C-alpha positions as CSV (number, residue, x, y, z in Angstrom):
1,M,12.9,-9.1,-11.8
2,F,10.9,-6.4,-10.4
3,R,14.0,-4.2,-9.4
4,H,12.2,-1.7,-7.0
5,T,10.2,-4.3,-5.7
6,Y,11.6,-3.6,-2.0
7,M,11.9,-0.3,-2.0
8,E,11.5,1.4,0.6
9,F,8.9,4.6,1.3
10,P,8.4,6.6,4.5
11,A,6.5,3.6,6.3
12,L,3.1,3.4,7.9
13,T,0.9,0.6,9.8
14,L,-2.1,-0.4,8.1
15,V,-4.7,-1.4,11.5
16,L,-6.2,-4.4,9.9
17,G,-9.6,-6.5,10.6
18,G,-9.1,-10.0,11.9
19,Q,-6.4,-12.4,13.4
20,E,-3.8,-10.0,11.6
21,R,-4.7,-6.4,13.8
22,S,-1.8,-4.3,12.2
23,R,0.6,-5.1,9.6
24,P,3.4,-2.9,8.6
25,V,4.5,-2.0,5.1
26,R,7.5,-0.6,4.2
27,T,8.4,-1.3,0.6
28,L,6.5,-1.2,-2.2
29,G,6.7,-5.1,-2.3
30,E,5.5,-5.3,1.0
31,A,2.2,-2.7,-0.4
32,A,1.5,-4.9,-3.0
33,E,0.9,-7.8,-1.0
34,I,-1.3,-6.7,1.2
35,L,-3.8,-5.1,-1.7
36,I,-3.3,-8.1,-3.4
37,K,-3.6,-10.6,-1.2
38,R,-5.1,-9.0,1.8
39,W,-7.5,-6.3,1.4
40,P,-11.0,-6.3,1.8
41,S,-12.6,-5.1,-1.3
42,D,-11.2,-5.4,-4.9
43,D,-13.9,-3.5,-6.4
44,G,-12.8,0.3,-4.7
45,E,-11.9,3.2,-6.8
46,E,-9.4,4.0,-5.5
47,Y,-8.3,0.2,-4.8
48,V,-7.8,-0.3,-8.6
49,V,-5.3,3.4,-8.2
50,A,-3.7,2.0,-5.1
51,V,-2.9,-1.5,-7.0
52,K,-1.7,0.4,-10.3
53,A,0.6,2.8,-8.2
54,C,2.4,0.2,-6.8
55,L,3.1,-1.2,-10.4
56,D,4.2,2.2,-11.7
57,A,6.2,2.3,-8.8
58,I,7.4,-1.0,-9.3
59,H,8.3,-0.6,-12.6
60,G,10.4,3.4,-11.9
61,I,7.1,5.2,-13.3
62,I,6.0,6.6,-10.5
63,S,8.1,7.5,-6.7
64,P,7.6,5.1,-3.8
65,T,6.1,7.6,-1.8
66,A,3.0,8.9,-4.2
67,A,2.6,5.0,-4.5
68,R,1.8,5.1,-0.2
69,D,-0.2,8.6,-1.2
70,A,-2.6,5.9,-3.7
71,L,-2.4,3.1,-0.7
72,I,-3.7,5.7,1.8
73,R,-6.8,6.7,-0.4
74,A,-7.2,3.3,-0.7
75,A,-7.0,2.7,3.1
76,H,-9.8,5.8,3.1
77,E,-12.0,4.3,1.0
78,A,-11.6,0.6,2.8
79,G,-12.4,2.2,6.6
80,I,-8.4,1.1,7.0
81,R,-7.5,3.4,9.8
82,Y,-3.4,3.6,9.4
83,I,-0.4,5.2,11.5
84,A,2.1,6.8,9.8
85,V,5.5,7.4,11.6
86,V,7.0,10.9,11.0
87,H,10.7,11.8,11.2
């Protein structure tokens, strides 16, 4: 159904609170799952943009990298730290 759900993008790790302290994000599917199920707040403007960006990337409308950038902006908005791996 969503052929790009598992398309990889440059990996990062989100540092969340609670028991699940750090969460690696390597694919669009993982990004969408974190945004929808594990995000601390669903009312931020950047959060809404990130959810839409993930869906657009899954459908091939935008690049996975653009969705990753939106995820990073949403993390800033929510006060979530992240660790990016640079190759």
